[in-house]
N, C-alpha and C positions, 0 to 999 in steps of 0.2 A: 504493500500500500504506500502511496506517495505521502511523504511527510510534508506537513505545511511549513511555510516559512513566512516570517514577517520582514518586510523591507526595513533596512536600517539606514540611518543618517540621510534621510530623504531630503533634508534641507541643504546638504552640502552642495556648494556651487561647483559644477563641472565645467561650464563654459561661462567665464566672466562676462563676455559680451552678451547682453540680454539676460544675464543672471539665470542661466538655465541650470536647474538643479538635478541632483541624482534622481529625485522623485519624478521630475519631468522626463528624464531618460527612460526610466522604468515604464512610465505611463505610455511613452511613445512606442516602445517595443511591444507592450501588451496590445495596444491598438492596431499596430501594423502586423501583428503575428499571423493573421490569415494569409497575407501576401508574402511576408518574409519566409514563413515556413514552407510555402509552396516551392521556393527555390533552394532553401537550405536543408530541408528535411532529409535525413539519412546521409548527409554529406559531412565528413569530418571537418571540424571547425578549429581555427586558430583564433584565439581571443586576444584583442589588444586592449589592455586594462590600464586605467589611469586612476589610481587610488586617491590622488590629490587634485584631480581635475587636469585640464589640458595644459595649464601653465607649468606643471611639474612633469618630470620624465615619467613616461609610462613604460610598459613592458609587454612582450608577446608571451602568451602561454599556449603551448601545444599539449602538454601532458594534462590529463584530467585529475591532477592531484587535488585532494581534499574536496572533490565534488561529491555531493551526496549520492547514495546508491539509486535513488529514484530517478535520476537523470541518466539517460542512455549514454553509452560510450562504446567504442570499438577499438580493438588492438590491431595495429597495422604495422607490418614490417617496413621500416623506412631505411633503405640501404642495408645496414647490418643490425640496427637496433630497433626493437619493437617500440612503438609509441602508442599509448592509450589516449585517443582523442575523445573529446566530448562531442555529443550530438545535441541538436535542439530539434526535437521531434514534436514538441507540444508547447502550448503557450506558457505553461508554468516553467518549463526549462528556460525559455527565453527570458522570462521575468527574473528568474534566479540568477542567470548569468549577468544580466544587467545590474542586479543588486551587488555583484562582485566588482562593480565599477568598470565593466566591459562597455566600451563605447563603440568599438569597431569589430565587426565579424568578418573573417576571411574564410571562404569555403574552398575545400578541395574540388577539383573538376570531375569527381566521380562519386557515385553513391556506394555505400558499403555493400550493396547487393551484388556489385560487379566491379571490383576494385581496379582491375587492370584495363578497364575500358572507359574512357571519358564520356560523359554525357553532355559536355559543352566544350566548344573550341573558342578561344578568346585571343583577340589582338588588342593590346593596350596602346592607345595613341597618346604619347606623352610629349607635349610641346617643350621646346627648349627656351622659349621666350613667352612672355605673357601676351599671347595672340591667339584667341580662341577661333578666330576666322580661319587660321591655318589648319587647326584641328578639324574644323568643319569641312574644309576643302579636301583634306586627306581622307576623312571618313567617307565622303561621297565617292571619291576615287576608288577606295577599297570596296565599297558596296557595288559599284559598277563593274569592277573586275570580277567579283564573285558571281555577279549575274551573268557575265560572259561565260562562266563555267557552269551556269545553271543552278547556282546555289543562292538561296535567300538568307538574309541575316537579320539580327536584332541589334539594337543599340541602347546603351545606358550611359548617363553621365556618371563619372566616378565620384563626384562630390569633392574632387581635388582640383586637377588642372585639365584633365582630358576626358576621353570617352573610351568605353569598351565596345568593340564590335564583336558580337557573339553569334555562333552558329550552333543551334541545338543538334546533338548527335544521338544516334540510336544505339549506342554502346555495342557496336559490332567491330570497331576498329581499336587497335591497341594505341597506347600513348606514343610510341616511336613513330608510327605511321601518321598520326594526327600532327605530331610536332614537325615532322619533315614537310608535310603539306603546308602548315602555317608558315614555316620558314621560307618555303619556295614562293608562296604568294607574296610575302613581304619583300623578297628579293626582286621579284618582277616589278613591283611598284616602285622600289627604290631605284631600279634601273630606268624605268620610264620617266620618273620625276626626280632626278638627282638634286635639283636645287630646292626641293620642297621636303623630300622624305629621306630619312637615313635609318640605318640599322646600328648606328654607333651608340653603345650603351652609355658612354661617358658624356655628360652634358657639355663639358668644356670643349669637346671635339666635334660637336654636332653642327657648328656654324649656323645656328639659328633654326635648323631644320626640325621637323617633327619626327620623333622616333616611332616606328612601328615595332613594338615589343611583342615578339612571338614566343618568347622563352617561357611564358607562363604555362605553356602546353606540355609540361613535364609532369610525371606522376607526383613528384614531391612538391610541386608549386600550388599556390592558391591564388584566388582573386577576391577582391572585396565583394561581399554578398550584396545582391540587389536589396535595396531599402536599408542598408546599414548606414548608421551615422559615420561621420569622419571626425577625427580629433583636430578640428580646425575651427577658428573663431566663427561664431554664427551657427554652428552645428549643421553643416551641409550634409546632404544625403545622396548616396549612390542611387540614382533613380532611373528605372526603365522609361524610355520615351518612344514616340513614334518617329520614323524617319522623316515624315512630313513636318514634324515640329522643329527639327534641327535647323538652326539658322533663321527660323521664323519666330516662333514663340519661345524657343529654347536657344539662348544666345551665350550662355557661359556655363561652365561645369559645376558651379556651386549654386545654380539657380534655385534648386529645391532644398529646403531646410526644415528643421523641426517646427518652425513657425508657420510654414505655408503648405506642408505636405498633406495635412489633413484635408484641406479644401481641394487639393488636386485629386486625391484618392476618391473623395466623395463625387467628384465630377467625372473622372475617367475610369475608376476601378482598376482592374488588372489590364493595363494598357497593352501589354505584349500580346494578349489574346486578339486584339484588333488588327495586328499585323498579319495574322493567319499564315504564319510561315509553314510552307510545305516543301519538303526536300526529298521527294521519292528517289531512291537509288543513290543517295548521297555517298554511301560508302564506296560505291563503284567510281563515282566522280572523283573522289579524293584519291583512291588508289591509282587511278589511271592518269592523274595529272602529273605531267613532267615539264620541266623547263629546259 
């Protein structure tokens, strides 16, 4: 039987700008749980915790140490060492983890039911300078190239500086195959648009270009979960959007935050459903793609 818990220190300020408290954070995650859990359920989580709020150093937690037994977990072999990850499979789990001062959730790209096969492919578009218009340009170029291959995609703001371009997968391909495909796509775009796009990971060497980061598509990597808060002033949120919103009504990566997300969800609901992504035979398209 699940043990009850009472939230603690709910008046502690986590985000000084706007005086957003720990209680506000817990309330947000409880309210968003139907959507959040749709994308996070059964996915190993890495927690980014801030015991003193965002103005003090936080830390990442992978191991499910001191997490009560009523919260699900899974042991996974990572390289040579098993790691027991926490899962958020129900509203109470999410509330408890928020009560641990977790502000940001990062999800594995696979579900525990089929660990060696990703259910999501991600490209992270990371700008080198504060110019979201460049991100928008690269995002549409990536979208168009995927459509050349017969592949539809989804997009979300990261709540930080860029966007994630995502392709839902049917868990029939292994991580190495998916990673090789994501790298090849990034290489094609970097070659087509060398003044705009780079694969250079070090910002100082990018010459102002936008990085297409394909390296998240490894078994050991994670990506910020849809509807997760970010540890940035104003409490921005990684938010799924429609492609038609990008550059029109959505003009920067931190557009949605704890103060306005409620109104958006009430208005649009689970917006990714409206994209109606259909990718029949996607595993064959990925396997056959060569540069």
